[in-house]
C-alpha positions as CSV (number, residue, x, y, z in Angstrom):
1,M,14.4,5.1,-2.7
2,G,14.8,7.7,-5.5
3,L,11.4,9.4,-5.0
4,K,10.5,11.6,-2.1
5,P,6.7,12.3,-1.6
6,L,5.7,15.9,-1.1
7,H,3.3,17.4,1.5
8,D,0.9,14.8,3.0
9,R,1.5,12.0,0.4
10,V,2.8,8.5,1.2
11,I,4.3,5.8,-1.0
12,V,2.9,2.4,-0.2
13,Q,4.0,-1.1,-1.4
14,R,1.0,-3.4,-1.4
15,K,1.3,-6.7,0.7
16,E,1.3,-9.9,-1.3
17,E,-2.0,-11.7,-1.6
18,E,-2.2,-15.3,-0.5
19,D,-2.2,-18.0,-3.2
20,R,-4.6,-20.3,-1.5
21,T,-7.4,-20.2,1.1
22,A,-7.1,-21.5,4.7
23,G,-8.7,-24.7,3.5
24,G,-6.0,-25.3,0.9
25,I,-7.8,-24.3,-2.3
26,Y,-5.6,-22.4,-4.7
27,I,-6.9,-19.1,-6.0
28,P,-6.1,-18.3,-9.7
29,D,-4.7,-14.9,-10.6
30,S,-7.8,-14.0,-12.5
31,A,-9.9,-14.3,-9.3
32,K,-7.6,-12.3,-7.0
33,E,-8.3,-8.7,-6.0
34,K,-5.6,-6.2,-5.2
35,P,-4.9,-6.1,-1.5
36,Q,-6.0,-3.0,0.4
37,N,-3.1,-3.1,2.9
38,G,0.5,-2.4,2.6
39,I,3.6,-0.9,4.1
40,I,4.6,2.7,3.9
41,I,7.9,3.0,2.1
42,A,8.2,6.8,2.4
43,A,6.0,9.5,4.0
44,G,6.0,13.2,3.1
45,P,7.0,15.9,5.6
46,E,3.5,17.0,6.5
47,C,2.2,13.5,7.5
48,K,1.2,13.6,11.1
49,T,-0.3,10.2,11.9
50,V,1.9,7.7,9.9
51,Q,5.6,7.2,9.3
52,D,7.9,4.9,7.3
53,G,7.4,1.3,8.0
54,D,3.8,1.4,9.3
55,I,1.4,-1.2,7.9
56,I,-1.8,0.4,6.8
57,L,-5.3,-0.3,5.5
58,F,-6.4,2.0,2.7
59,A,-9.4,2.6,0.4
60,K,-9.9,0.2,-2.5
61,Y,-9.4,2.8,-5.3
62,A,-7.1,5.2,-3.4
63,G,-4.0,6.8,-4.9
64,S,-2.2,6.3,-8.2
65,E,-0.3,3.2,-9.1
66,F,3.2,3.4,-10.6
67,S,6.2,1.1,-10.9
68,M,9.8,1.9,-9.8
69,D,12.8,-0.4,-9.9
70,G,10.5,-3.3,-10.8
71,D,8.2,-2.8,-7.7
72,E,4.5,-1.9,-8.0
73,L,3.9,1.1,-5.7
74,V,1.0,3.4,-4.9
75,I,1.2,7.1,-4.0
76,M,-1.7,8.5,-2.1
77,R,-2.8,11.2,0.3
78,E,-2.7,10.6,4.1
79,D,-6.5,11.1,4.1
80,D,-6.9,7.9,2.0
81,I,-5.5,5.8,4.8
82,L,-8.3,4.1,6.8
83,G,-6.2,2.7,9.7
84,V,-2.8,1.6,10.9
85,F,-2.2,-1.9,12.2
86,A,-0.9,-2.1,15.7
């Protein structure tokens, strides 16, 4: 990755949303919401509770979105992370 987060910031790649429900009904793109979980691609040097590769849950409007190398990423503070999946 060509971007290194500073301080307590993390770079997150959102997990892909499912295209259909458990019952088999397809969800159109217009009805989908952005997922609130993702994987940490890079963590800043002052991050104490998370590290690269952790799968996290974060606040709905947390961070700033940007694209890099064709990937949609989010950069946010460690404080915006609500939990880490075990």
